[in-house]
C-alpha positions in Angstrom: 0.0 0.0 0.0 1.4 3.4 -1.0 0.6 6.8 0.4 -0.9 9.2 -2.1 -0.5 12.9 -1.8 -3.5 14.8 -0.6 -4.0 16.5 -3.9 -4.1 13.3 -5.9 -6.9 12.9 -8.4 -9.0 9.7 -8.6 -7.7 7.4 -11.3 -9.9 6.6 -14.2 -11.4 3.1 -14.3 -10.2 1.0 -17.2 -13.4 -0.2 -19.0 -11.7 -3.3 -20.2 -10.6 -4.3 -16.7 -14.1 -3.5 -15.4 -15.7 -5.9 -17.9 -13.1 -8.7 -17.3 -13.9 -8.7 -13.6 -17.0 -10.7 -14.4 -17.0 -14.2 -15.9 -17.6 -14.1 -19.7 -20.5 -16.4 -19.3 -22.4 -13.8 -17.3 -22.0 -11.0 -19.9 -24.8 -10.2 -22.3 -24.3 -10.1 -26.0 -24.1 -6.3 -26.0 -21.4 -6.4 -23.3 -19.5 -9.0 -25.2 -19.6 -6.8 -28.3 -18.5 -3.8 -26.3 -15.6 -5.9 -24.9 -14.6 -6.9 -28.5 -14.7 -3.2 -29.5 -12.5 -2.2 -26.6 -10.0 -4.9 -27.5 -10.0 -3.7 -31.1 -9.4 -0.1 -30.0 -6.2 -1.3 -28.3 -5.0 -3.1 -31.4 -6.0 -6.6 -30.3 -7.8 -8.3 -33.1 -10.7 -10.7 -32.3 -11.3 -13.2 -35.1 -14.4 -15.3 -35.3 -13.3 -17.1 -38.4 -11.8 -20.6 -38.7 -8.4 -20.7 -40.3 -7.4 -23.2 -43.0 -5.0 -24.9 -40.5 -7.8 -25.5 -38.0 -10.0 -26.9 -40.7 -7.2 -29.2 -42.0 -6.6 -30.4 -38.4 -10.3 -31.1 -37.8 -10.5 -33.0 -41.1 -7.4 -35.1 -40.2 -8.6 -35.8 -36.7 -12.0 -36.9 -38.1 -10.5 -39.3 -40.6 -8.0 -40.8 -38.2 -10.5 -41.1 -35.3 -13.0 -42.9 -37.5 -10.4 -45.4 -38.5 -9.3 -45.8 -34.9 -12.9 -46.3 -33.7 -13.6 -48.7 -36.5 -10.6 -50.8 -35.5 -11.7 -50.8 -31.9 -15.2 -51.9 -32.9 -13.7 -54.7 -35.0 -11.7 -56.0 -32.1 -14.7 -55.9 -29.9 -16.7 -57.9 -32.4 -14.0 -60.5 -32.8 -13.8 -61.0 -29.0 -17.6 -61.2 -28.8 -17.7 -63.9 -31.4 -15.7 -66.1 -29.1 -18.3 -65.8 -26.3 -21.2 -68.2 -26.1 -24.1 -67.4 -28.5 -26.6 -66.8 -25.7 -26.3 -65.9 -22.1 -28.4 -68.9 -21.4 -25.4 -71.0 -22.3 -23.6 -69.6 -19.3 -26.4 -69.6 -16.7 -29.1 -72.2 -16.6 -32.0 -72.0 -14.2 -34.0 -74.8 -12.7 -37.4 -73.5 -11.8 -39.8 -74.8 -9.1 -43.5 -75.3 -9.7 -44.5 -71.8 -8.7 -42.1 -70.3 -11.2 -39.5 -69.1 -8.7 -35.8 -70.2 -9.3 -34.7 -73.1 -7.2 -31.1 -73.0 -8.3 -28.8 -71.4 -10.9 -26.3 -73.5 -12.8 -23.4 -71.3 -13.7 -20.9 -72.6 -16.3 -20.0 -73.1 -19.9 -22.2 -75.6 -21.8 -19.3 -77.1 -23.9 -17.9 -79.2 -21.0 -14.5 -77.4 -20.9 -15.2 -76.3 -17.3 -17.3 -77.5 -14.3 -20.8 -76.1 -13.8 -21.6 -74.7 -10.3 -25.0 -75.0 -8.8 -25.9 -71.9 -6.8 -28.9 -72.0 -4.5 -30.5 -69.3 -2.3 -29.5 -71.0 0.9 -25.8 -71.3 0.0 -23.7 -70.6 3.1 -20.9 -68.1 3.2 -18.3 -70.8 3.5 -19.4 -72.1 0.1 -19.1 -68.6 -1.4 -15.6 -68.2 0.0 -14.6 -71.7 -1.2 -15.5 -70.6 -4.8 -12.5 -68.3 -4.7 -10.2 -71.2 -4.4 -12.1 -73.6 -6.7 -10.4 -74.4 -10.1 -13.3 -75.2 -12.4 -10.9 -76.0 -15.3 -9.1 -78.8 -13.4 -9.2 -82.1 -15.3 -11.1 -84.0 -12.7 -13.8 -81.4 -12.6 -14.3 -80.7 -16.3 -17.9 -81.3 -17.5 -19.1 -82.1 -13.9 -22.0 -80.5 -12.1 -20.7 -79.2 -8.7 -22.8 -78.8 -5.6 -21.9 -77.7 -2.1 -21.5 -80.6 0.2 -22.5 -79.5 3.7 -21.0 -82.7 5.4 -17.4 -82.0 4.2 -17.8 -78.3 3.6 -16.5 -78.5 0.0 -17.7 -78.4 -3.6 -18.2 -81.9 -4.9 -19.5 -83.4 -8.2 -23.2 -84.1 -8.2 -23.7 -87.9 -7.5 -26.8 -88.0 -9.7 -24.9 -86.9 -12.7 
């Protein structure tokens, strides 16, 4: 802070600085045009036109991005083709008489892995044991696994 002499005159307020104190999004169209005129009075040119370089850059980005997005789409389609044809091939439901699910059978229908039977009353131990279960092991491939409460482990279904 500086001390001003007693006979100092008030400074004039810069109209450009006064307009720039507010966010541009709050200015009206007339205020924005006045701001543009003030810039032009000071030799600062405001251009609303698009240059050739900007157009060329937009064109190049459009062409390259469409090729890039097309390649991504092709890769997604190729990986989707390797999935089973229907979700029903992954999850099968056995339904009770009243139409409510009794159990869900989760697995791949081609026999390359074991299928796991999930019921509503499945205990937490069974859910935790799923983390350590290798459904691709040779002795479990193509088997239907149920939770055996007596040994607290996933075992092949004896009826299978």
